[in-house]
Residue, then its C-alpha position, 0 to 999 in steps of 0.5 A: m128092636s127086641n134082642e130075644v129069640r122066640i123059641l118053641l119047645e117041643v116035649g116028647p111024650k115020655g120027656k126023655k128029650h126035648a127040641a127047641y127051635a126058633p119058629d122065625w128062623p127055619g133051621l135053627s133047632r137043637g135038641a138035649k135031654t132037658e128043656e133048659g139044655a135044649v134052649e140053651r143049645v139054640i142060643e149057643y148056635l146063634p152065631r153059627y146061624a148067622p151066615i144063613a141070615q146074611l145069605a138070606g138078606l136078614g143079617a140086620e134083623f138077626d145079627h142083634l139077637d142074643r137071648a131066649g125070649e118067650v118059650e112056648r111048650v108044644p107036644g112032641t112025638p116018640s121020635t122027639d123022645y128018641w132023637g131030640i129032634s122036632f117031629g111034631i106039628s105045632d099050632f104055629d106050623r098050622e097058622p096061615m102064611s102070608q106071602a111075605d112069611l113064605d118068601r122069607d121062609l124060602a129065602l132062608l131054606r135056599a140060604c141053608w142049601t147055599f151054606f151046605d154046599a159051600v161047607a161040603e166044598r171046603v171040608s176034608d174028604d175024610l171026617r174025624k171019627g167019633p170016640r167009638g170010631g164010627g161016623r159017616d164020611k163026607d160023601h155019605l153025608i152029602r148023598h144022605t142030605l141030598f136024597c132027603e131033600q128029594e124025598w121031602r119033594t114028594a110031599v109037594g107032588f114030586p115022584k119018588p127019587e130013583r137016584t141022588l141028584l149030585e151034579p150041581d146043575e141037576r141039584e140047583a134045578g131040582r131045589a128050584a122046582f122044590l121052592e116053585a111047587i111050594r109056592s104053588y101049594h101055597a097059592e092053592g092053600k094046600s098042605a104038604g101031605k100031612s104037614p103044613l108047608r111051614r113045617l116042611i120048610r123048617h124041617s128041611a132047613y134043620h136037617t140040611l144045617d144039622h149035617a152042614w154043622e156036622m161036617e164043620d165039626r168033624d173037619l180035618t182040614p189043618q188050621d193055619 
């Protein structure tokens, strides 16, 4: 069993920033100013992604990974240059997904949601500010992340959200409906608007995890 992580490296048109992501592990994506830095950050985050793999029932497959394998460069967008986040659509995203591939990616997406909810529950209400005193508080981060979840559902036929579904029961029902819609689109061979389903899943997973990790990093809960 290989211990290498396959990585796609998205390069912005001006080469200002780069976003590296593990296509086999939706949500495992990091950015940096250099190609090497972006790839290194993905590998650094392997231990932080391990709980996601465990929650999805894929811990045994993930736990042995410890280094970068093949790195394939793919074109990014101006947003890649600005944010250092993957916004492009790669050939990998356009590849047909088998039912097994879809089930695996959706299990990992659901694991990202579960992890986010658990982090939001345990971190402090007030979060550590940045060096200039900035940074959103926990409530703002939760609302932002959940609203974006709902925004992405519009790509698979949902109406534009009018409010953020903060109640746990509403949240769970909305997520279950999102997964079912993705399955229906896959069965019909449809894309999520201009985005392949694979890209929709990995971008949603990334955004959820990015803010979960941000809350962890800025947590003010006293440590024993």
